[in-house]
N, C-alpha and C positions, 0 to 999 in steps of 0.2 A: 634405501640408503642407510648406511650405518650412522647411528647417532653417537656423537662423542660424549663421554661422561662429563657432567658439569663439574667445574673445579670446586674443590672443597672450600670451606669458609676462610681458612688461612690464606689460600691462594687467591681467593677473590679479594680479600683485603689488600694483599700485596699488589694486585693488578689495579685496584682502586687508587692506592697511593701513587703508583707509577704513573697512571693516567692523569691524576691530579697534578703531579709535578710537570708532566708534559704540557698540559694545557696552560698552567700558570706560567711556565717558562716562555712558551710561544707568545702569550699575550704580552709579557714584559718585553720580549725581544722586539715585537712590533711597536710597542708604545714608546720605548726609550732607546732602542738600538741593541744589537747583539753584543757589541764590544763593551757597552756601558753597563750591561746587566751582570750582576754577580751571582754566583751560586747561592750565597747567603740570602740574597733577595728572593730568589726562586724558592728556596726552602722555607723562608719566612712567610711567603704568600700562601703556603699550604700548611703552615704551622708545624713543620717538622724540622729536625736538625740538619746541619750540613752533612753530618755522617750518614743520615738516612738517605739524602740525595745520592751520595756516592755508593750506596748499596744497589742503586738502580742504574746509574749512569756514570761513565768514566769522566764526563765533563759536559760542558754546554754543547759541544759539537755533537755528541751522541744524542742529545735531546732533539736537535734539529733534524737529524737523519734517521731517527728511530722509525717513524712511519714510512719513510722512504724505503728503508730496509724491508719492512713488511710488504710494501707494494711491489718491490723488486722480486722478492721471493714468490709472490703471487703470480707475477708476470712469467717467471721462469717455469712455474708449474703449468701455466696456460700454454706456453710454447711446447712443452713436453706432450701435452694432450691434444694438440692440433692433429687433424686427420693426416695420415702419412702420405696421401696422394697430393697434398698441397705443396706447391713449390716453396722453397725456403723463404723468399721475401713475402709471399702471401701469408705463410704461417706466422711470420713476425708481425705483419700488418694486422691480421685478424686478432692475434694475441694482445697486441697493445691496445687496440680499440675495445676489445672485450675487457681488458684491464681497467680502462677508463669507465666503461659501463658499470663495472662492479666495484668501483673505488670505495663506495660507501660501505659495502660489505667487507672489503679488505681491511680498511683502516678506521671505519666509523666508530667502532667500539673503543678504539684507542684514543682517538682525537677527532674532534669535529672535522668533517671534510673541508669546510671553509677555512679552518686554520691550517690544515695540511696544504691546501692550494696556495695560501699566502706565503708559505715557506719558500716557494720557488722564487718569489721576488726578493725575499731575504737573502737567499743563497746568491742570486745574481748580483746583488748590491754589496755583498760582503766578501772581499778578496780571499780571506782565509777559508771561508765556507765554499766559495766557488772552486778554489784549488782542490779541496777535498772532494767536491762533487765530480770534478774531472777524473780524479784518481778512482773513485768509486765506480764511475761510468765505465772506465777502462776495464776494471775488474769484472763488472757485470757483462761487458761485451765478450770477454774471454770465456766466461761461463756459458753464455748463450751460443757462442761459436762452437763450443764442444757439444752442446745439445743438438745444434743443427747438424754437425758432422755425424753424430750418432744416428740421428733420424735418417740421414742420407746414405749411411753405410760407408762413410769416408773416414780416413785418418786425418785429423785436424792438423797434424804436424807434417803431413806429406802433401796434402791438397790445400792450396791457398784459398779456395773459394768460400768456405764457411767464414773465415775471418774477414775476407774482403766484403762479403755481403753484409755481415754484422757491422763492420766499420761504416759502410754506407748507411745502413739503418740507424746506427748510433749517431752519425752526423746529422741525419734528418731530424732525429728526436731532439738533439741539442739546439738546432736552429729553431724548431717549433717552440721549444721551451722558452728560448730567449725572446722570440717575437711575442709569444702569448703573455709572458710575465711582464713585458714592457707595455702591453696594450691596456685598454680600458676595461676589457671584459676578461676576467680570470676565472670564468666558470668552467665546469667540467665539459659542458657542451662546446664551449669555444675551443678548448685545447683538443678535444676529440675531432672537431671539424677541421681544424688547422693541421693536425697530424695526418688525418686521412688525405687531405688535399696534397700535402707535400710528399707523402709516401706514394700517392698515385702518380706523381710526376716522375718517379724513378722506376715504377713497376715495369714498363716495357723493357728496360735495360736488363733486369734480373728476373724476368718472369719465368724463364724456362726451369724445369726441374733438372736434377743432377743424378737421379738414381742410376747406380751402376748396373743393377740387375734388371 
């Protein structure tokens, strides 16, 4: 396996500042509320200027979704590398479960996994963040539909099945996120188990493969 070069000192310092801002912001959001927390408070918690904050993030919303973006990109990569013989829904199921299994590796260096998991409750309880989450989910679903279509040798704009399957998958994910974040156990094990059980409920419907060749 190829080893990626270690970032230089300057880059490591930038990553350290970014991650410190992320962690401080999330702690403040959880403690006093997203809407009530200001950028100045976040910057002050890390002893940097507001200007420094905006070098890393366009605003508070970017902070909340930063690790989500990293996890989403990781998930897309996992879908791409699933065995080609797997049916579409099975590939999605295995990729999302593998994503939860490796969530610490995906986001742990950026923000503690426990803080990342708590952002789901924050998003669900904050209308502005929830609206953004729905938009981002729709964008991710379109990206995944195109990946699935490519895997199956289909034209996503001519064959409806990739978008339909991903819409079903995305609906299941949103249901499980909502139920899990509202429950008493917001551990990785809990969301993984709930996701698997709900996806298993729709597997018989979309279990067949669609390979044209």
